[in-house]
Backbone as CSV, one residue per row, in Angstrom:
resi,resn,N_x,N_y,N_z,CA_x,CA_y,CA_z,C_x,C_y,C_z
1,UNK,5.372,-6.219,-29.213,3.950,-6.159,-30.003,4.039,-5.310,-31.075
2,UNK,3.036,-5.838,-31.775,2.491,-5.427,-32.784,1.799,-4.097,-32.727
3,UNK,1.521,-3.313,-33.610,0.805,-1.981,-33.426,-0.526,-2.661,-33.232
4,UNK,-1.254,-3.402,-34.711,-3.236,-4.040,-33.596,-2.793,-4.018,-32.719
5,UNK,-2.348,-4.851,-31.978,-2.000,-5.179,-30.811,-1.902,-4.711,-29.826
6,UNK,-0.904,-3.226,-30.058,-1.331,-2.253,-29.151,-2.388,-1.150,-29.548
7,UNK,-2.560,-1.272,-29.771,-4.286,-0.129,-30.154,-5.328,-1.574,-29.806
8,UNK,-4.858,-2.731,-29.844,-6.137,-3.506,-29.361,-6.123,-2.837,-27.279
9,UNK,-4.846,-3.114,-27.113,-4.530,-3.055,-25.739,-5.282,-1.720,-25.043
10,UNK,-5.423,-0.587,-25.911,-5.444,1.264,-25.816,-6.910,1.133,-25.611
11,UNK,-7.337,0.236,-26.721,-8.962,0.102,-26.466,-9.496,-0.046,-25.778
12,UNK,-9.458,-1.203,-24.722,-9.903,-1.865,-23.311,-9.273,-1.638,-22.726
13,UNK,-8.181,-0.649,-22.631,-7.810,0.387,-21.573,-8.680,1.774,-21.194
14,UNK,-9.385,1.385,-22.600,-10.367,2.691,-22.621,-12.026,2.430,-21.968
15,UNK,-11.784,0.926,-22.180,-13.264,0.727,-22.040,-13.221,0.302,-20.699
16,UNK,-12.084,-0.204,-19.793,-11.955,-0.547,-18.385,-11.730,0.598,-17.965
17,UNK,-10.940,1.740,-18.207,-11.185,3.099,-17.376,-11.970,4.624,-17.318
18,UNK,-12.582,4.013,-18.307,-12.944,5.513,-19.193,-14.939,5.002,-19.438
19,UNK,-14.979,3.890,-19.178,-16.667,3.829,-19.720,-17.323,4.463,-20.599
20,UNK,-16.514,4.303,-21.788,-17.128,5.013,-22.930,-18.770,4.343,-23.566
21,UNK,-19.562,4.947,-23.809,-21.178,4.351,-24.524,-20.935,3.999,-25.959
22,UNK,-20.259,4.238,-26.467,-19.799,4.134,-28.089,-18.716,4.504,-28.776
23,UNK,-18.277,2.881,-29.270,-17.581,2.392,-30.455,-16.461,4.153,-31.187
24,UNK,-17.829,5.392,-31.437,-17.185,6.170,-31.627,-16.616,6.938,-30.732
25,UNK,-17.088,6.675,-29.325,-16.903,7.565,-28.513,-15.332,7.158,-28.299
26,UNK,-15.165,5.999,-28.083,-13.670,5.014,-28.136,-12.056,5.970,-28.946
27,UNK,-13.214,5.551,-30.745,-12.459,6.100,-31.941,-12.199,7.929,-31.650
28,UNK,-12.861,8.570,-30.561,-12.257,9.569,-30.810,-11.389,10.300,-29.150
29,UNK,-11.228,8.826,-28.423,-10.380,9.279,-27.156,-8.563,8.478,-27.960
30,UNK,-9.348,7.861,-29.249,-7.913,7.607,-29.587,-6.793,7.922,-31.095
31,UNK,-8.134,8.903,-31.129,-7.511,9.211,-31.971,-7.286,9.038,-33.800
32,UNK,-8.108,7.559,-33.836,-8.882,6.222,-34.345,-9.865,6.775,-35.516
33,UNK,-9.958,5.626,-36.735,-11.427,5.947,-37.100,-11.951,4.945,-36.332
34,UNK,-13.874,5.012,-36.325,-15.128,3.833,-35.650,-14.378,2.793,-36.248
35,UNK,-14.345,2.570,-37.603,-14.261,1.813,-38.357,-13.327,0.111,-37.995
36,UNK,-12.141,0.922,-37.728,-10.744,0.279,-36.919,-11.306,-0.089,-35.489
37,UNK,-11.297,0.873,-35.129,-12.473,0.105,-33.307,-12.511,-1.009,-33.628
38,UNK,-14.187,-0.961,-34.695,-15.378,-2.415,-35.130,-14.330,-3.669,-35.039
39,UNK,-12.882,-3.298,-36.388,-12.605,-4.161,-36.983,-11.858,-5.399,-35.259
40,UNK,-11.023,-4.293,-34.459,-10.493,-5.291,-33.729,-11.463,-5.092,-32.670
41,UNK,-12.342,-5.239,-31.951,-13.122,-5.389,-31.279,-14.071,-6.591,-31.418
42,UNK,-14.265,-6.336,-32.884,-15.302,-7.765,-33.541,-14.903,-9.564,-33.093
43,UNK,-13.959,-9.835,-33.568,-13.133,-10.924,-32.933,-13.535,-10.821,-31.128
44,UNK,-13.425,-10.090,-30.532,-13.183,-9.754,-28.924,-15.128,-10.254,-28.125
45,UNK,-15.300,-9.230,-29.151,-16.868,-9.521,-28.903,-17.249,-11.101,-29.205
46,UNK,-16.921,-11.481,-29.971,-17.751,-13.210,-30.561,-17.288,-13.974,-29.338
47,UNK,-15.901,-13.386,-29.117,-15.100,-14.896,-28.392,-16.212,-13.845,-27.134
48,UNK,-16.796,-12.949,-27.132,-17.827,-12.638,-25.258,-17.131,-12.705,-24.176
49,UNK,-15.335,-12.003,-24.813,-14.111,-11.341,-23.550,-14.879,-9.690,-23.604
50,UNK,-15.749,-9.139,-24.565,-15.924,-7.693,-24.016,-17.197,-8.247,-24.742
51,UNK,-18.828,-7.562,-23.966,-19.760,-7.552,-23.879,-20.342,-6.221,-24.587
52,UNK,-21.516,-6.712,-25.174,-21.791,-5.747,-25.868,-21.934,-4.322,-25.508
53,UNK,-22.114,-3.948,-23.883,-22.576,-2.459,-23.484,-20.581,-2.513,-22.913
54,UNK,-20.517,-2.545,-23.759,-18.821,-2.671,-23.715,-18.196,-2.627,-22.158
55,UNK,-18.389,-3.917,-21.786,-17.469,-4.091,-20.345,-16.812,-5.234,-20.827
56,UNK,-16.000,-5.353,-19.892,-14.950,-6.884,-20.591,-15.047,-7.872,-18.722
57,UNK,-14.700,-8.586,-19.540,-15.285,-10.408,-19.038,-13.577,-10.611,-18.270
58,UNK,-13.427,-9.670,-17.411,-11.892,-9.843,-17.016,-10.820,-11.082,-16.737
59,UNK,-11.214,-11.980,-16.638,-11.206,-13.643,-16.478,-11.244,-14.144,-18.046
60,UNK,-11.753,-13.363,-18.607,-11.456,-13.986,-20.488,-10.527,-13.317,-21.151
61,UNK,-10.438,-12.024,-20.024,-9.106,-11.176,-20.840,-7.945,-12.083,-20.180
62,UNK,-7.823,-12.368,-19.589,-6.121,-12.856,-19.119,-5.601,-14.409,-20.027
63,UNK,-6.904,-15.302,-20.326,-6.456,-15.802,-21.642,-6.707,-15.065,-22.903
64,UNK,-5.907,-13.949,-22.955,-5.451,-13.149,-24.131,-4.055,-12.691,-24.016
65,UNK,-4.066,-12.974,-22.848,-2.854,-12.059,-22.531,-1.370,-12.166,-23.959
66,UNK,-1.057,-13.209,-24.200,0.191,-13.046,-25.140,-0.174,-12.888,-26.283
67,UNK,-1.437,-11.713,-26.634,-1.256,-11.106,-27.816,-0.974,-9.819,-27.116
68,UNK,-0.490,-9.414,-26.055,-0.128,-7.877,-25.580,1.520,-8.228,-25.338
69,UNK,2.209,-9.159,-25.375,3.297,-9.363,-25.166,3.328,-10.027,-23.899
70,UNK,5.287,-10.361,-23.566,5.148,-11.187,-22.337,5.799,-10.095,-21.388
71,UNK,5.568,-8.362,-21.617,6.395,-8.032,-20.637,5.077,-6.786,-19.516
72,UNK,4.086,-7.776,-20.479,2.896,-7.455,-19.391,2.870,-8.831,-17.734
73,UNK,2.838,-8.073,-16.705,2.333,-9.522,-15.437,0.790,-9.331,-15.876
74,UNK,0.134,-10.878,-15.642,-0.990,-10.787,-15.232,-2.315,-9.899,-14.892
75,UNK,-1.218,-9.400,-13.543,-2.166,-8.727,-12.793,-2.929,-8.028,-14.216
76,UNK,-2.036,-7.691,-14.754,-1.843,-6.625,-15.711,-3.487,-6.140,-16.122
77,UNK,-3.590,-7.849,-17.195,-4.973,-8.416,-18.119,-5.493,-8.518,-17.152
78,UNK,-5.936,-8.399,-15.751,-7.362,-7.945,-14.830,-8.148,-6.960,-14.621
79,UNK,-7.089,-5.580,-15.970,-7.575,-4.647,-15.673,-7.413,-3.662,-14.124
80,UNK,-5.674,-4.420,-13.656,-5.735,-3.754,-12.446,-4.612,-3.018,-12.270
81,UNK,-3.871,-2.480,-13.210,-2.890,-2.385,-13.946,-2.426,-0.525,-13.483
82,UNK,-3.699,0.073,-13.756,-3.310,1.382,-12.995,-3.673,1.139,-11.313
83,UNK,-4.413,0.324,-10.755,-3.834,0.148,-9.108,-3.298,-0.421,-8.521
84,UNK,-1.929,-1.348,-9.763,-0.877,-1.244,-9.492,0.084,-0.366,-9.501
85,UNK,0.413,0.683,-9.961,1.086,1.790,-10.468,1.008,2.607,-8.878
86,UNK,-0.767,2.869,-9.247,-1.157,3.483,-7.594,-0.525,2.998,-6.235
87,UNK,-0.739,2.026,-6.177,0.116,1.272,-5.242,1.720,1.547,-4.699
88,UNK,1.969,1.126,-5.857,3.784,2.439,-5.875,4.042,2.941,-5.189
89,UNK,2.668,4.097,-5.985,3.153,5.316,-5.549,3.188,6.110,-4.178
90,UNK,1.908,4.780,-3.622,1.332,5.314,-2.221,2.770,4.297,-1.013
91,UNK,3.734,3.708,-1.918,4.331,2.589,-1.465,5.747,3.764,-1.112
92,UNK,5.721,4.546,-1.765,6.758,5.266,-2.300,6.850,6.914,-1.039
93,UNK,5.026,6.841,-1.424,4.882,8.025,-0.344,4.621,7.721,1.580
94,UNK,4.910,6.719,1.800,4.859,6.102,3.143,6.186,5.762,3.203
95,UNK,6.662,6.011,2.304,8.337,5.464,2.995,8.692,6.980,3.424
96,UNK,8.897,7.991,2.367,8.927,8.679,2.711,8.313,9.603,4.054
97,UNK,7.142,9.333,4.041,6.175,9.811,5.700,7.615,9.735,6.319
98,UNK,7.627,8.140,6.291,7.914,7.491,7.987,9.369,8.720,7.603
99,UNK,10.294,8.201,6.619,11.411,8.903,6.886,11.272,10.629,7.197
100,UNK,11.233,11.034,7.302,10.706,12.483,7.606,10.442,12.168,8.847
101,UNK,9.011,11.574,9.641,8.875,11.454,10.749,10.430,11.469,11.783
102,UNK,11.362,10.236,11.619,12.084,10.033,12.098,12.842,10.440,12.312
103,UNK,13.088,11.608,11.278,14.100,12.605,11.023,13.719,13.428,11.906
104,UNK,12.742,13.881,11.918,12.081,15.427,13.242,12.201,14.415,14.044
105,UNK,12.624,13.678,13.936,12.251,12.611,15.967,14.302,13.139,16.629
106,UNK,15.397,12.588,15.026,16.326,12.315,15.427,17.043,13.923,15.231
107,UNK,16.445,14.956,14.981,17.414,15.529,14.727,16.130,16.970,15.993
108,UNK,14.890,16.182,15.852,14.281,17.337,16.960,13.636,18.646,16.778
109,UNK,13.000,18.240,15.033,12.854,18.983,14.091,12.129,19.204,13.752
110,UNK,10.971,20.127,14.881,9.807,20.962,14.227,8.590,21.148,12.786
111,UNK,9.524,21.234,12.252,8.864,21.774,10.522,8.992,20.837,9.363
112,UNK,10.157,19.029,10.025,9.917,18.790,9.508,8.569,17.141,9.822
113,UNK,8.740,17.938,11.177,7.297,16.703,12.002,6.297,17.883,11.660
114,UNK,6.127,19.029,11.034,4.578,19.742,10.674,4.126,18.760,9.154
115,UNK,5.586,18.875,8.386,5.953,17.977,6.978,5.232,17.276,6.841
116,UNK,5.552,16.174,8.088,5.357,14.404,7.962,3.572,14.628,8.136
117,UNK,3.559,14.954,9.039,1.896,15.683,9.126,1.058,16.379,8.013
118,UNK,1.707,16.579,7.515,0.615,16.865,5.603,0.674,15.888,5.297
119,UNK,1.965,14.773,5.187,2.043,14.097,4.052,1.014,13.422,4.301
120,UNK,0.764,13.050,5.388,-0.609,11.839,6.123,-1.725,12.573,5.485
121,UNK,-2.342,13.189,5.030,-3.074,14.164,4.693,-3.326,13.448,3.619
122,UNK,-2.106,13.137,2.222,-2.179,13.014,1.142,-2.146,11.367,1.114
123,UNK,-1.157,10.709,2.290,-1.890,9.345,2.495,-3.368,9.124,2.387
124,UNK,-3.634,9.366,3.440,-5.153,9.763,3.100,-6.119,9.037,2.078
125,UNK,-5.880,10.465,0.655,-5.710,10.678,-0.276,-5.862,9.680,-1.577
126,UNK,-4.576,9.244,-1.291,-3.871,7.762,-1.573,-4.958,7.083,-1.456
127,UNK,-5.256,6.524,-0.616,-6.354,5.503,-0.375,-7.854,5.410,-0.840
128,UNK,-7.954,6.785,-1.157,-9.602,7.010,-1.429,-9.580,6.986,-2.259
129,UNK,-8.024,7.073,-3.030,-7.957,6.857,-4.612,-8.108,5.150,-5.111
130,UNK,-7.871,4.861,-3.961,-6.944,3.371,-4.576,-8.335,2.797,-4.779
131,UNK,-8.988,2.658,-3.175,-10.474,2.550,-3.012,-11.375,2.545,-4.132
132,UNK,-11.430,4.055,-4.964,-12.501,4.754,-5.824,-11.933,3.556,-7.223
133,UNK,-10.716,3.589,-7.724,-10.639,2.861,-8.178,-11.083,1.486,-8.200
134,UNK,-10.702,0.818,-7.692,-10.682,-0.235,-7.437,-12.677,-0.667,-6.989
135,UNK,-13.399,-0.354,-6.835,-14.353,-0.056,-6.914,-15.128,-0.031,-8.262
136,UNK,-14.731,0.687,-9.144,-14.720,0.831,-10.620,-14.576,0.417,-11.056
137,UNK,-13.324,-0.247,-10.846,-12.701,-2.203,-12.097,-13.887,-3.253,-11.419
138,UNK,-14.146,-3.540,-10.506,-15.089,-4.037,-9.555,-16.712,-3.680,-11.031
139,UNK,-17.210,-2.100,-10.438,-18.600,-2.174,-10.989,-18.620,-2.991,-12.859
140,UNK,-17.342,-2.173,-13.524,-17.170,-2.755,-15.018,-17.156,-4.038,-15.170
141,UNK,-16.809,-4.725,-14.442,-17.096,-6.279,-14.594,-18.318,-7.341,-13.942
142,UNK,-19.131,-6.033,-13.004,-20.289,-7.254,-12.699,-20.836,-8.139,-12.792
143,UNK,-20.552,-8.974,-14.159,-21.111,-9.932,-14.322,-19.846,-11.211,-14.480
144,UNK,-19.010,-10.987,-13.743,-17.872,-11.697,-13.614,-17.573,-11.738,-11.864
145,UNK,-16.668,-13.202,-11.268,-16.181,-13.145,-10.362,-15.140,-12.717,-9.803
146,UNK,-14.173,-11.723,-9.502,-13.369,-11.092,-9.132,-12.713,-10.434,-8.024
147,UNK,-12.780,-11.446,-7.099,-12.513,-11.883,-5.358,-11.173,-10.627,-5.568
148,UNK,-10.191,-11.015,-5.585,-8.613,-10.721,-5.304,-8.362,-9.231,-5.716
149,UNK,-9.503,-8.382,-6.740,-9.050,-7.298,-6.946,-9.707,-6.332,-5.922
150,UNK,-10.320,-7.367,-4.886,-10.447,-5.663,-3.640,-9.449,-6.438,-2.659
151,UNK,-8.692,-7.260,-2.516,-7.475,-7.092,-1.816,-6.603,-5.852,-1.647
152,UNK,-6.719,-5.667,-3.331,-5.885,-3.919,-3.179,-6.608,-3.270,-2.529
153,UNK,-7.774,-2.940,-1.681,-8.663,-2.313,-1.246,-6.884,-2.490,-0.002
154,UNK,-6.682,-3.495,0.428,-6.391,-4.045,1.817,-5.154,-3.589,1.846
155,UNK,-4.687,-4.120,0.857,-3.011,-2.948,1.132,-2.706,-1.688,1.080
156,UNK,-3.875,-1.391,0.335,-3.687,0.068,0.397,-4.053,0.719,1.766
157,UNK,-5.163,0.078,2.751,-5.587,0.502,4.247,-4.294,-0.100,4.628
158,UNK,-3.692,-1.064,4.512,-2.406,-0.949,5.177,-1.576,0.004,5.033
159,UNK,-1.606,0.643,4.593,-0.011,1.678,3.525,-0.606,2.725,4.305
160,UNK,-1.882,2.848,4.603,-2.250,4.361,4.578,-2.378,3.614,7.095
161,UNK,-2.355,2.841,7.264,-2.051,2.406,8.233,-1.105,2.608,8.872
162,UNK,-0.240,2.506,8.474,0.903,2.521,8.746,1.511,4.482,8.507
163,UNK,1.661,4.431,7.731,0.741,6.527,7.412,0.599,6.912,8.756
164,UNK,-0.590,6.197,9.394,-0.653,6.665,11.147,0.366,6.546,12.047
165,UNK,1.117,5.748,11.515,2.047,5.279,12.861,2.832,6.201,12.875
166,UNK,3.573,6.717,11.680,4.000,7.840,11.080,3.774,9.312,11.544
167,UNK,2.356,9.357,11.940,1.910,9.995,12.627,1.898,10.350,13.725
168,UNK,2.459,8.978,14.353,2.493,9.539,16.145,4.405,9.810,16.570
169,UNK,5.074,8.960,15.111,6.266,9.707,15.202,6.261,11.229,15.687
170,UNK,5.561,12.043,14.000,5.391,13.565,14.528,5.119,14.325,15.449
171,UNK,3.896,13.564,15.662,3.409,14.348,17.332,3.729,14.509,18.484
172,UNK,4.832,13.352,18.523,5.853,13.205,19.397,6.896,15.012,19.336
173,UNK,7.446,14.857,18.167,8.089,16.640,18.513,7.143,17.100,18.274
174,UNK,6.244,17.470,18.203,5.455,18.847,18.005,5.061,19.344,19.073
175,UNK,4.854,18.090,19.998,3.863,18.212,21.272,4.654,18.117,22.033
176,UNK,5.725,17.717,22.503,6.653,17.048,23.649,7.487,17.995,24.495
177,UNK,7.360,18.279,25.555,8.651,19.561,25.694,9.809,18.452,25.428
178,UNK,10.177,17.268,26.046,11.392,16.749,26.354,11.631,16.110,24.578
179,UNK,13.088,16.159,24.756,14.144,15.149,23.173,14.067,13.605,24.226
180,UNK,14.281,13.153,22.530,14.541,11.597,23.334,16.065,11.500,23.406
181,UNK,16.703,10.757,24.517,17.780,10.335,25.016,18.841,10.146,23.642
182,UNK,20.281,9.957,23.720,20.659,9.834,22.742,20.774,8.354,22.781
183,UNK,20.249,7.198,23.794,20.490,6.063,23.817,19.608,4.641,23.220
184,UNK,18.393,5.939,23.564,17.231,5.562,22.631,16.681,5.928,21.321
185,UNK,17.548,7.274,21.075,17.412,7.195,19.192,18.368,6.602,19.036
186,UNK,19.562,5.370,19.713,20.467,4.906,18.359,19.265,3.408,18.516
187,UNK,18.341,3.628,19.115,17.403,2.011,18.349,16.345,2.125,17.878
188,UNK,16.172,3.891,18.272,14.807,4.048,16.876,15.521,3.751,15.504
189,UNK,16.918,4.687,15.533,16.995,4.328,13.946,17.639,3.202,13.052
190,UNK,18.006,2.123,14.663,17.866,0.326,13.962,16.680,0.310,13.827
191,UNK,15.035,0.360,14.524,14.301,-0.302,14.171,13.967,0.895,12.916
192,UNK,13.978,2.141,12.996,12.959,2.582,10.829,14.276,2.194,10.152
193,UNK,15.549,1.420,10.484,15.977,1.033,8.933,15.106,-0.381,8.375
194,UNK,15.232,-1.286,9.657,14.113,-2.347,9.985,13.124,-1.916,9.208
195,UNK,11.963,-1.567,9.641,10.791,-0.738,9.151,10.922,-0.586,7.594
196,UNK,11.826,0.188,6.929,12.017,0.161,5.703,12.468,-1.369,4.886
197,UNK,13.210,-1.426,5.793,13.784,-2.775,4.249,12.306,-3.788,4.376
198,UNK,11.402,-3.553,5.305,9.736,-4.766,5.726,8.906,-4.049,4.702
199,UNK,8.324,-2.563,4.388,8.027,-2.435,3.953,8.462,-2.741,2.301
200,UNK,9.418,-2.479,1.637,9.910,-3.617,0.628,9.821,-3.970,0.293
201,UNK,10.089,-5.181,1.169,10.049,-6.730,0.823,8.645,-6.818,1.059
202,UNK,7.357,-6.633,1.933,6.121,-7.004,2.084,5.393,-6.240,0.257
203,UNK,6.166,-4.517,-0.017,5.530,-4.872,-1.191,5.906,-5.574,-2.129
204,UNK,7.537,-6.063,-2.501,7.474,-6.655,-3.523,7.364,-8.308,-3.344
205,UNK,6.784,-8.909,-2.267,5.665,-9.740,-1.909,4.780,-9.748,-2.672
206,UNK,3.515,-8.823,-2.501,2.637,-8.709,-2.809,2.610,-7.480,-4.745
207,UNK,3.297,-6.767,-4.737,3.027,-6.431,-6.527,4.255,-7.307,-7.550
208,UNK,5.185,-7.698,-7.104,5.204,-8.606,-7.818,5.249,-10.220,-7.184
209,UNK,5.280,-10.532,-6.632,4.080,-12.447,-6.429,5.490,-12.327,-6.489
210,UNK,6.662,-12.250,-5.035,7.377,-12.643,-4.739,7.382,-13.201,-2.822
211,UNK,6.948,-14.655,-3.626,5.861,-15.207,-1.498,7.163,-14.995,-0.699
212,UNK,8.981,-15.734,-1.599,9.953,-15.819,-1.117,9.738,-15.070,0.131
213,UNK,9.984,-14.285,0.284,10.669,-12.844,0.716,10.012,-12.600,2.242
214,UNK,8.244,-13.805,2.661,8.215,-13.650,3.702,9.176,-14.304,4.762
215,UNK,9.990,-15.131,4.575,10.737,-15.004,5.371,11.974,-13.963,6.480
216,UNK,11.916,-13.619,4.699,13.261,-12.083,5.493,12.193,-11.314,6.597
217,UNK,10.977,-11.097,5.972,9.605,-10.405,6.591,9.790,-10.832,8.434
218,UNK,9.718,-12.274,8.456,9.190,-12.381,9.660,11.367,-12.725,10.734
219,UNK,11.860,-12.154,9.778,13.865,-12.435,10.182,13.466,-10.832,11.155
220,UNK,12.554,-10.387,9.995,12.872,-8.777,10.509,12.273,-8.372,11.817
221,UNK,10.497,-8.469,11.894,10.467,-8.819,12.738,10.569,-9.012,14.387
222,UNK,11.549,-10.268,14.056,12.032,-10.831,15.102,12.919,-9.709,16.113
223,UNK,13.916,-9.097,15.129,14.783,-8.090,15.251,14.270,-7.215,15.801
224,UNK,13.327,-6.487,14.856,12.183,-5.928,15.743,11.797,-5.652,16.750
225,UNK,11.341,-6.513,17.434,10.714,-7.084,18.199,12.020,-7.107,19.944
226,UNK,13.057,-7.731,19.312,14.104,-7.739,20.260,14.774,-5.748,20.786
227,UNK,14.740,-5.473,19.482,15.242,-3.849,19.924,13.870,-3.277,20.711
228,UNK,12.260,-3.545,20.218,11.563,-2.510,21.272,11.822,-2.761,22.339
229,UNK,12.056,-5.018,23.055,11.782,-5.237,24.350,13.151,-4.063,25.116
230,UNK,14.265,-4.456,24.523,15.660,-3.418,24.987,14.583,-1.858,24.842
231,UNK,14.609,-1.309,24.100,13.828,0.191,23.981,13.198,0.396,25.356
232,UNK,12.154,-0.325,25.489,11.103,-0.130,26.799,11.809,-0.337,28.482
233,UNK,12.762,-1.451,28.008,12.874,-1.731,29.301,14.275,-0.303,29.727
234,UNK,14.513,0.698,28.849,15.326,1.590,28.465,14.226,2.823,29.714
235,UNK,13.849,3.180,28.919,12.073,3.411,29.335,11.830,3.810,30.443
236,UNK,11.208,1.583,31.082,11.197,1.459,32.602,12.477,1.578,33.321
237,UNK,13.301,1.851,33.122,14.254,1.964,34.145,14.481,3.995,34.353
238,UNK,14.399,4.141,33.223,13.698,5.830,33.405,12.985,6.644,34.471
239,UNK,11.739,5.516,34.181,11.133,6.308,34.754,11.117,5.866,36.191
240,UNK,12.061,4.751,36.176,11.715,4.156,38.096,12.425,5.978,38.745
241,UNK,13.897,6.248,38.265,14.005,7.153,38.456,13.375,9.272,38.316
242,UNK,12.333,8.773,38.202,11.518,10.112,38.003,10.768,10.049,39.366
243,UNK,10.521,11.077,40.020,9.671,11.810,40.661,8.307,11.605,40.229
244,UNK,7.483,10.973,41.356,5.585,10.972,40.851,4.978,11.941,40.623
245,UNK,5.764,13.392,41.145,4.693,14.576,40.950,6.041,15.768,40.028
246,UNK,6.913,15.226,38.530,7.153,15.676,37.596,6.475,14.864,36.765
247,UNK,5.205,15.617,36.525,3.389,15.701,35.453,4.547,15.228,34.079
248,UNK,5.520,16.456,33.483,5.432,16.634,32.690,6.293,15.386,31.685
249,UNK,7.608,14.648,32.512,8.357,14.066,32.704,7.387,12.754,32.517
250,UNK,6.982,12.596,33.550,5.911,11.025,33.300,5.144,10.843,32.180
251,UNK,4.569,11.849,31.553,4.352,11.876,30.221,4.828,12.016,29.239
252,UNK,5.756,12.271,28.698,6.929,12.236,27.848,7.254,10.193,28.282
253,UNK,7.329,9.972,29.209,7.330,8.196,29.103,6.060,7.581,28.468
254,UNK,5.550,8.297,28.444,4.064,7.281,27.883,4.187,7.722,26.811
255,UNK,4.526,9.075,25.545,4.548,9.562,24.514,5.355,8.459,24.172
256,UNK,6.829,9.165,24.460,7.477,7.964,24.052,7.569,6.542,24.000
257,UNK,7.124,5.922,24.691,6.602,4.140,24.750,5.892,3.988,23.428
258,UNK,4.252,4.979,22.996,4.095,5.110,22.024,5.188,5.026,20.135
259,UNK,6.325,5.685,20.655,6.294,6.138,19.577,7.422,4.733,19.465
260,UNK,7.995,4.206,20.919,8.741,2.896,19.775,8.127,1.541,19.615
261,UNK,6.627,1.602,20.113,5.351,0.985,19.461,4.881,0.674,18.587
262,UNK,5.178,2.236,17.674,4.191,2.300,16.394,5.750,1.869,15.157
263,UNK,6.916,1.654,15.556,8.507,0.843,14.928,7.423,-0.695,15.406
264,UNK,7.141,-0.834,15.644,6.533,-2.347,16.110,5.604,-2.592,15.533
265,UNK,4.196,-1.702,15.591,3.464,-1.685,14.486,3.720,-1.571,13.549
266,UNK,4.165,-1.004,12.916,4.679,-0.986,10.929,4.671,-2.245,11.114
267,UNK,6.116,-2.953,11.623,6.506,-3.987,11.088,5.105,-4.952,11.286
268,UNK,4.244,-5.197,12.365,3.123,-5.881,12.446,2.403,-6.187,11.178
269,UNK,2.697,-5.080,10.628,1.177,-4.549,9.277,2.153,-5.312,7.671
270,UNK,3.195,-5.021,7.685,4.178,-5.113,6.548,3.922,-6.960,6.487
271,UNK,3.344,-7.664,8.175,3.506,-9.162,8.220,1.965,-9.172,7.791
272,UNK,1.761,-8.068,7.500,-0.348,-8.882,6.890,-0.165,-8.448,5.850
273,UNK,0.652,-7.757,5.662,0.993,-6.763,3.764,1.340,-8.702,2.648
274,UNK,2.690,-8.870,3.538,2.438,-10.588,2.896,2.231,-11.017,3.124
275,UNK,1.610,-11.636,3.791,0.134,-12.951,4.242,-1.320,-12.796,2.782
276,UNK,-1.083,-11.620,2.889,-1.875,-10.742,1.620,-1.725,-11.596,0.473
277,UNK,0.109,-10.716,0.249,0.351,-11.771,-0.987,0.470,-12.702,-1.745
278,UNK,0.952,-13.873,0.234,0.308,-14.688,-0.300,-1.135,-15.437,-0.523
279,UNK,-2.601,-14.887,0.030,-3.684,-14.997,-0.566,-3.375,-14.681,-2.325
280,UNK,-3.460,-13.548,-2.669,-3.871,-12.817,-3.829,-3.330,-13.908,-4.773
281,UNK,-1.148,-13.803,-4.422,-0.508,-15.116,-5.651,-1.004,-16.339,-5.465
282,UNK,-0.924,-16.928,-4.570,-0.398,-18.311,-4.016,-2.494,-19.645,-3.637
283,UNK,-3.334,-18.250,-2.902,-4.197,-19.277,-2.916,-3.924,-19.057,-1.143
284,UNK,-3.089,-18.476,-0.802,-2.697,-18.821,0.395,-3.237,-18.689,1.635
285,UNK,-4.490,-19.113,2.765,-5.531,-18.398,3.264,-4.422,-18.107,4.820
286,UNK,-5.356,-16.581,4.895,-4.380,-15.605,5.915,-5.664,-15.903,7.096
287,UNK,-5.335,-15.963,7.953,-5.794,-15.897,9.343,-6.073,-14.469,9.648
288,UNK,-7.628,-13.719,9.738,-7.652,-12.548,9.257,-8.208,-12.586,11.516
289,UNK,-7.930,-11.479,11.188,-8.581,-10.871,12.961,-9.010,-9.941,13.007
290,UNK,-10.400,-9.793,12.963,-11.284,-8.343,12.736,-10.938,-7.264,13.243
291,UNK,-10.739,-6.506,12.274,-10.299,-4.790,12.099,-10.942,-4.092,13.739
292,UNK,-12.207,-4.919,14.402,-12.439,-4.065,15.309,-11.238,-4.129,16.810
293,UNK,-10.578,-5.373,17.209,-10.028,-6.029,18.267,-8.225,-5.824,17.434
294,UNK,-7.982,-4.818,16.778,-7.001,-4.436,15.837,-5.968,-3.646,16.999
295,UNK,-5.097,-4.084,17.830,-4.967,-2.420,18.926,-4.303,-1.985,18.093
296,UNK,-4.988,-0.608,18.402,-4.444,0.897,17.538,-4.251,1.644,18.991
297,UNK,-3.588,2.659,18.893,-3.254,3.677,20.033,-4.659,5.022,20.022
C-alpha cells in the first residue's frame, strides 16, 4: 500500500470511529497538515464517498477497496474492522471461560468456578461494547442502507449466551455438595472438546466467510446429541437407585442434568452462528425462532 493510501485509510478510520467535526481535527489526530488532509479527501468528497459532514457512504467505500491493498477483507471496507476485532477477542475470552468452567467441574475446584463466574461479567461487558460500536457505525452512515452490520450484534449475543451456559457449569461446582462421578465426567470431557471445535468452526465461518464449515458443525452437533443422550441415561439410572427421601441427592441429579444440557445448548448456539454467517456472506436466509420461545434454564 502506498504512503498516501495508508494515510487516506487512517483518515477514513478517524471519520468512522472518532466522529471528527473539522478537517483540522482530523489533521491533529494524525499529526499531519490540514492541507494534506484536504488534498487526500477532495476526490472522495467529489465522488460522494465522504459527505460534507464527514460521514462515509459505506456502500461506496467498498468500491475503492483496491486502493488499500488486497490484504484487507471486504468487511473492513464497510467500517467493521474494529467490531470484527472485538468479536475475535470475545470468542477467545468465551473459549477460555468455557475451559475454566469445565476444569472447575472436572477437578471440583471452587476457586476456578468462581474465576469462571467473574469472567462472565467480562463477557457481558464485551457484548455491550460490540452493541455500542455497531450503533456508532450505523449512526455515522444513516444515509446508507447497511442492515448486515446489525448481524454483528447477533453474533455477540450468541457468544454472551455461551458465556451464560458456562456459568451453569461453574455454578454447579459452587453450589452443589456432590461431585460428578467419573463415568459422567468421561462424557463431559468429550462434550467439552466438541464444543470447543464448534465454537472455532462457527466463528471461522462468520469472521472469514468459511461457510463450508457448516457441515463440520452439524456433524459435531450430532455427536453432542449422542453423548448427551448417554449422559442423561446414566443419570436416570442413578436416580432410580436413589431414595425419594434423599432430597440433596435428588437436587444433585437435577442440577447435573442442567450441566449436561448446557453443552448441547452451546452446540445449538454454534449452529445459529454458522447460519448467521451464511446470511452475512452469502445471503442465505435463516430460520429465526423468536428469542422469547428459546428454551433457557
